[in-house]
N, C-alpha and C positions, 0 to 999 in steps of 0.2 A: 504494500500500500504506500503510495507516495503521499507524504504529508507536506511536502514543499518541492519545488523543482530540484531534481537530483537527490533528494533525501527520502530514502525508503525506510519504512518501519515494518519489521517482520519478526516473527517468532524466532528466537535464537535456537540453534542446534549445537551439538558438540563440535561440529565443524567450525563454529565461530569462536572456539575457545582461544586460539592464538590471537585472533583479531581483538577480542575482548581484553586479553592480557596486555596487548600492545596499547590499547586505548587507556587502560588503567595506568600503565607506566607513563604514558604521555601526559596524563592528567594528575599525577601525584600531587604536584604543588597546587593545582587548581582546586582539588577536592580535599586537601588536608584539613581545612577549617570546618568541613561539614561531614566528614566520614570518620568512622572509627579507625584506630590503628589496625593495620593489616600485617600478617606474617609475610615473609618474603615469598612463600609458595603461592600466595594469592595472586601475585603478579606474573604467574606462569600459566601456560595453557592447562597444565595438569591441575592447577589450583582453581581454574575457572570451570572445569567440567562438572564438579558436583553442584556448583551454583546454577548452572544451566539446567541440569537434569534432576534437580532436587525434588523430592516428593512433596506435594502440597504447595509448590511454588511454580512460577512460570516467568520466563525472561523474554523480553523483546529487545531488539537492537535497532538503533538508527544508523543507517549506512549512507555515506556520501558516495553516490555512484560517479560523480564527476572527479573524485579524488582517489580513484582506484579501488573503491569499495571499502574504505576504512570505516571502522566503527566510530561514531561520533556521539553516541549516547546509549543509555541503557535504562529500561524500565523493568522493575521486578514486582510481581505480585507474590506476596508471601503469606503463609497462614491461610491459604484458601480453604474455606470451610463451607460445605454445602448443608443439607438438612434444614433445620429451622432457622439457622443463622444466615446462610448464603452471603458470606462476607469475606473480605480480604484486606490486606494492608499493602499500600503502594509505596514504592521507593523509586527514585529516578535521579539521573544526573545527565548533564550535557557537557560535551567537550568545551574547554575554556575558549577555544577559537571560534565556537559556534553560538555563544551566548548573545542575547539581545536581538535575535532574529525571529522570535515567535515559535521556534521549533519545539521547545519544551511544552508550551501551551498546546500546540497542535498534537503532539504525541500523547499528552495526558488526555485530551479530548478523545483521541482514538482509542486509548486503553479503556476509557469509560464506556465507549460504545461496545468494545469487545466484552467487557465485564457484564454489561446489561444484556446485549443481544446474543452473544455466543456462549458465554459461561452461565448466564441466568442468575447472576449475583444480584443481591438486593442492596448491598452497602459496600462502599470502599472508604477506607480511612487512610490518612497520611499524617505524618508529623514533620515539623520543621524546627530547627533551632530558633530560639526567640529572636535572634538578630538576622535570620535569613529572609530578608524582606522580598527578594526576588522570587523565591520559592513560594512564599505566602501569596504574592500577587498571581502567580501561575494558578495556584489552587483556587483563589477567589474567582479568577476569570473562568475557571472550569466548573464553577457552581458548588465548590466545597464550602462548608460552613464550619467555623471554629466551634469546638465543643468543650475544650478544656486545656489544661496545662498538666504535663507530666513532669514533676520535679526530678532532677537528676536521672533522667530517662536513659541516656546513652553516654558511654565513655568516649569522648572525642577530644583529640589534641591534648591528652593528659589530664582531663578533668571530666567529672560527671556533669552533663549539660542538660538543662531544662529544654523541653520541647513543647511547642504549641500543637495541639491535636485538632485535626480537621476530619470531617466526614462528608460524604455525598451519598444520599439515598437515591437509588436508581429507579425504583418503581415500588408500588404497593401490592404487587401480586403475591399470592401465597407461594411457598416453596414448590418446586416441581412435583414433589411426591405427595403434596397435600391437596385433597379435592377442593375445588373452588366453591 
């Protein structure tokens, strides 16, 4: 799916492991202030495979077709739960060289469509650092509403950091296994 000229969003496969590792290495400095500390293995293809193929999660990549197919962003749905909850948590990042172009907003809008129309989810939640205003703007543009604060939620850059929590309700339909 093209989300912008030459920028494709697609489900990641294990064949993307090296390209994802390369993108993570390329963006170490850009992501340092918003991501947890990572072991060296994380920055290898072998370290990416379990994150791509993890149970209860799903990963999409943003690929710049005009730049030789490099990965320039990642979206991850984790903790996908069906049944009466039908919910997931969303995480995402964009390559530092691609910020400010609306790509993250377009990608989050597409992942919301996938969650609703293809996965049948009812709710998506996301969290941002309290000072990550750019990510908060993306979530607001995509219809997320703030619902709380999680103190000392994630260890980032040597400290436990507070996160603002957001959610988006996708529909009011009953879960697929419940009669209407």
